[in-house]
C-alpha positions as CSV (number, residue, x, y, z in Angstrom):
1,M,-34.8,174.4,117.6
2,H,-32.7,175.1,120.7
3,S,-29.0,175.8,120.4
4,T,-26.1,173.9,121.9
5,V,-23.8,176.9,121.3
6,P,-21.1,176.9,124.0
7,F,-21.2,179.5,126.8
8,R,-18.1,181.2,125.5
9,A,-19.7,182.0,122.2
10,V,-22.3,184.2,123.9
11,I,-20.3,185.5,126.9
12,L,-20.7,189.1,125.8
13,L,-24.5,188.7,125.8
14,L,-24.5,187.2,129.2
15,L,-22.2,189.9,130.6
16,T,-24.9,192.4,129.8
17,A,-27.7,190.2,131.2
18,R,-28.4,189.2,134.8
19,L,-25.4,187.5,136.1
20,T,-25.9,183.9,137.3
21,F,-23.5,181.9,139.4
22,A,-23.7,178.1,140.2
23,W,-25.7,177.7,143.4
24,G,-25.6,181.5,144.0
25,T,-24.0,182.8,147.2
26,L,-26.3,180.8,149.5
27,G,-25.5,177.5,147.7
28,H,-21.7,178.0,147.5
29,E,-21.4,179.1,151.1
30,T,-23.6,176.1,152.2
31,V,-21.3,173.7,150.3
32,A,-18.3,175.3,152.0
33,W,-19.8,175.1,155.5
34,I,-20.6,171.4,155.0
35,A,-17.0,170.8,153.9
36,Q,-15.8,172.6,157.0
37,S,-17.6,170.1,159.1
38,Y,-15.9,167.1,157.4
39,V,-12.3,168.2,157.3
40,S,-9.8,167.0,159.9
41,E,-8.0,169.3,162.3
42,T,-4.9,168.9,160.2
43,T,-6.7,169.8,157.0
44,E,-8.4,172.8,158.6
45,S,-5.1,174.1,159.9
46,T,-3.5,173.7,156.5
47,V,-6.4,175.2,154.5
48,K,-6.4,178.2,156.9
49,S,-2.6,178.6,156.4
50,I,-2.9,178.5,152.6
51,L,-5.8,181.1,152.7
52,G,-4.1,183.2,155.4
53,S,-7.3,183.1,157.4
54,T,-8.2,182.7,161.1
55,R,-11.9,183.1,160.5
56,S,-14.5,180.6,161.6
57,D,-16.0,180.7,158.1
58,Y,-12.5,180.3,156.4
59,M,-13.9,178.4,153.4
60,A,-17.4,179.9,153.2
61,N,-15.8,183.3,153.2
62,V,-14.0,182.7,149.9
63,S,-16.5,180.3,148.3
64,T,-17.7,182.9,145.8
65,W,-14.4,184.6,145.1
66,A,-14.1,182.8,141.8
67,D,-17.4,184.3,140.6
68,S,-16.3,187.8,141.4
69,Y,-12.8,187.2,139.9
70,R,-14.2,186.0,136.5
71,Y,-15.8,189.3,135.9
72,T,-12.6,191.3,136.4
73,S,-10.3,192.2,133.6
74,S,-7.5,190.1,135.0
75,G,-9.8,187.1,135.7
76,R,-11.9,187.0,132.5
77,W,-9.7,184.1,131.3
78,S,-11.2,181.9,134.1
79,A,-14.8,182.1,132.9
80,P,-14.8,178.7,131.0
81,L,-13.5,176.9,134.1
82,H,-16.9,177.2,135.8
83,Y,-18.7,174.7,133.6
84,I,-18.3,171.9,131.1
85,D,-20.4,172.1,127.9
86,A,-21.9,168.7,127.5
87,N,-22.9,168.5,123.8
88,D,-25.6,165.9,124.4
89,S,-29.3,165.9,123.6
90,P,-31.5,166.3,126.6
91,P,-34.0,165.2,127.6
92,S,-33.6,162.1,125.4
93,S,-29.9,161.7,126.0
94,C,-27.5,163.1,128.6
95,S,-23.7,162.4,128.8
96,V,-20.4,164.1,129.5
97,D,-17.4,163.3,127.3
98,Y,-14.3,165.0,128.4
99,S,-12.6,165.0,125.0
100,R,-15.7,166.3,123.3
101,D,-16.9,168.8,125.9
102,C,-13.9,170.4,127.5
103,G,-12.8,173.2,125.2
104,E,-9.3,174.5,124.5
105,A,-9.8,177.2,127.2
106,G,-10.4,174.5,129.8
107,C,-13.5,173.5,131.8
108,S,-14.5,172.7,135.4
109,V,-13.1,169.2,135.1
110,S,-9.7,170.3,133.9
111,A,-9.7,173.1,136.5
112,I,-10.2,170.6,139.3
113,V,-7.3,168.5,137.9
114,N,-5.0,171.4,137.5
115,Y,-5.6,173.1,140.9
116,T,-5.5,169.8,142.7
117,S,-2.0,169.2,141.2
118,I,-0.9,172.7,142.4
119,L,-2.1,172.0,145.9
120,L,-0.3,168.6,145.9
121,D,3.0,170.1,144.7
122,N,5.2,171.2,147.6
123,T,7.1,173.5,145.3
124,S,4.0,175.6,144.5
125,G,4.3,179.2,145.8
126,Q,2.0,180.6,148.5
127,A,0.1,182.9,146.1
128,L,-0.5,180.2,143.6
129,K,-1.7,177.8,146.3
130,N,-4.0,180.5,147.7
131,D,-5.7,180.9,144.3
132,A,-5.8,177.1,143.8
133,M,-7.5,176.6,147.1
134,K,-10.2,179.2,146.4
135,F,-10.7,177.8,142.9
136,I,-11.1,174.2,144.2
137,I,-13.6,175.3,146.9
138,H,-15.7,177.0,144.2
139,F,-15.3,174.6,141.3
140,I,-16.3,171.5,143.2
141,G,-19.5,173.4,144.0
142,D,-20.0,174.4,140.4
143,I,-19.6,170.9,139.0
144,H,-22.5,169.6,141.1
145,Q,-25.0,172.1,139.6
146,P,-26.6,170.2,136.7
147,L,-26.8,173.1,134.3
148,H,-23.1,173.8,134.7
149,D,-22.6,170.4,133.0
150,E,-24.8,171.2,130.0
151,A,-24.4,173.1,126.7
152,L,-28.0,173.3,125.6
153,D,-29.3,176.8,125.5
154,V,-26.1,178.1,127.2
155,G,-26.7,175.9,130.2
156,G,-30.3,177.0,130.4
157,N,-29.4,180.7,130.5
158,T,-31.6,181.4,127.4
159,I,-34.6,179.3,128.6
160,N,-37.0,181.9,129.8
161,V,-39.2,180.9,132.8
162,T,-41.2,182.5,135.6
163,Y,-40.4,181.8,139.3
164,D,-42.4,183.2,142.2
165,G,-43.9,185.7,139.9
166,E,-40.6,187.0,138.5
167,A,-39.3,186.5,134.9
168,T,-35.9,184.8,134.9
169,N,-34.2,181.9,133.3
170,L,-33.8,178.2,134.0
171,H,-30.1,178.4,134.9
172,H,-30.8,181.2,137.4
173,I,-33.5,179.3,139.3
174,W,-31.3,176.3,139.7
175,D,-28.5,178.6,141.0
176,T,-30.6,180.6,143.3
177,E,-34.4,180.5,143.7
178,I,-34.7,176.7,144.1
179,V,-31.9,176.7,146.7
180,E,-33.4,179.7,148.6
181,Q,-36.9,178.1,148.6
182,L,-35.3,174.9,149.9
183,A,-33.4,176.7,152.7
184,N,-36.7,178.2,153.8
185,G,-35.2,181.3,155.3
186,A,-32.1,179.6,156.8
187,G,-28.7,181.2,156.3
188,A,-25.8,179.2,154.8
189,Q,-24.4,178.0,158.2
190,E,-27.8,176.8,159.5
191,F,-28.7,175.3,156.1
192,A,-25.4,173.4,156.1
193,K,-25.9,172.1,159.7
194,N,-29.3,170.8,158.6
195,L,-27.8,169.0,155.5
196,S,-24.8,167.7,157.5
197,S,-27.2,166.2,160.0
198,A,-29.1,164.6,157.2
199,I,-25.9,163.2,155.7
200,R,-24.9,161.6,159.0
201,A,-28.4,160.2,159.6
202,G,-28.7,158.8,156.1
203,D,-31.9,160.8,155.6
204,Y,-33.8,160.9,152.2
205,G,-32.4,157.5,151.3
206,W,-29.0,158.9,150.8
207,D,-26.3,156.2,150.4
208,V,-23.4,158.4,151.6
209,D,-20.9,155.6,151.5
210,S,-21.3,155.6,147.7
211,W,-20.6,159.3,147.3
212,L,-16.8,158.7,147.4
213,N,-16.8,155.8,145.0
214,G,-14.1,156.3,142.4
215,V,-12.7,159.3,144.2
216,S,-8.9,159.1,143.7
217,L,-5.9,161.4,143.5
218,N,-4.4,158.8,141.2
219,D,-6.9,159.7,138.5
220,T,-8.3,163.2,139.2
221,L,-9.6,163.4,135.6
222,S,-11.9,160.4,136.0
223,T,-13.0,161.7,139.4
224,G,-14.0,165.1,138.1
225,T,-15.6,163.6,135.0
226,G,-17.6,161.3,137.1
227,W,-19.0,164.1,139.2
228,A,-19.9,166.1,136.1
229,S,-21.6,163.0,134.5
230,E,-23.6,162.4,137.7
231,A,-24.9,166.0,137.8
232,N,-25.5,166.1,134.0
233,A,-27.8,163.0,134.2
234,Y,-30.2,165.2,136.2
235,V,-30.7,167.4,133.2
236,C,-32.6,164.5,131.5
237,S,-34.2,163.0,134.6
238,D,-35.3,166.3,136.3
239,V,-34.2,169.7,135.0
240,L,-35.5,169.3,131.5
241,H,-37.3,165.9,131.8
242,A,-40.3,167.1,129.8
243,G,-38.3,169.2,127.3
244,V,-37.6,172.9,126.9
245,D,-41.0,173.9,125.6
246,A,-42.7,172.3,128.6
247,V,-40.5,174.2,131.0
248,E,-41.0,177.6,129.2
249,E,-44.8,177.1,128.9
250,G,-45.3,175.4,132.3
251,G,-46.3,178.4,134.2
252,D,-44.7,179.5,137.5
253,L,-42.0,177.0,138.4
254,S,-42.0,177.7,142.1
255,G,-45.0,175.4,142.5
256,T,-45.3,171.9,140.9
257,Y,-41.9,172.1,139.2
258,Y,-40.2,172.9,142.5
259,Q,-42.0,170.2,144.3
260,A,-41.0,167.6,141.7
261,H,-37.3,168.5,141.5
262,Y,-36.1,170.3,144.7
263,D,-34.5,167.1,146.0
264,V,-31.9,167.3,143.2
265,A,-30.7,170.6,144.6
266,R,-30.7,169.2,148.1
267,V,-28.6,166.1,147.3
268,Q,-26.2,167.9,145.0
269,I,-25.4,170.6,147.5
270,A,-24.9,167.9,150.2
271,R,-22.7,165.8,147.9
272,A,-20.6,168.8,146.9
273,G,-19.9,169.8,150.5
274,Y,-19.2,166.2,151.6
275,R,-16.9,165.6,148.6
276,L,-15.1,168.9,149.0
277,G,-14.3,168.1,152.6
278,A,-13.1,164.6,151.6
279,W,-11.1,165.9,148.7
280,L,-9.2,168.4,150.8
281,N,-8.6,165.7,153.4
282,L,-7.2,163.5,150.7
283,I,-4.9,166.2,149.3
284,I,-3.6,167.2,152.7
285,T,-3.6,164.0,154.7
286,G,-3.9,161.2,152.1
287,R,-7.2,160.0,153.6
288,T,-10.7,161.1,152.8
289,D,-11.7,161.1,156.4
290,G,-8.5,163.1,157.4
């Protein structure tokens, strides 16, 4: 029997284990680089001003700040904001219910709602906006990783697997190893250029026009919940499609498992970057295309 105990109930266990971040450094930086290619000049200028940055990688450079911050004494409160614990029943049933799944300490959906409102509020102080921007850049990445929208086995952290000969867990391979194998040696900027080209070309059957359906500043809660629900559905269709035991006993997952499911990582990283750029454009200019 596999547990649906929320992440926060075993946080001390995970703090002593190998730390796993949604998409890992490569994934988060790739999402940010994609977003940078979709923001308008006005949005870029405003984001740089809020971040106090003149760097060419102004978003990619801060894309993992929230992961470092959560493990500091002053930032420990933010740990629950990196995920939403869907208390569903994969692989037979996947769903996200905000009232059921977003705990009292908050979740990724409530965080996106909150930090978007801060960025929209002209009275917000510079320091508050700086943190809000870094959180938005990170949490829009997080919410697109399927196991950050799942409570089962602590979002897969306690599902033991082998990948490329190394013992690890299911959550970690979706954060890191699958993404690195997919990038095939490319760094984040190059990987992002490849994915941005695929977005523009409509490769892989991607219907990019549909990626912004339902995206609205008038209902940020529905927008965030929609993104979480979309990612969560992959837990049933791909991540755990054959069940936990099949994954744990399925041998090295860098072979047939990767080949069967890597496209989920590819489309979700692309969607996250595209949506992050559009979301920032919407906040700053009122238009998704800036």
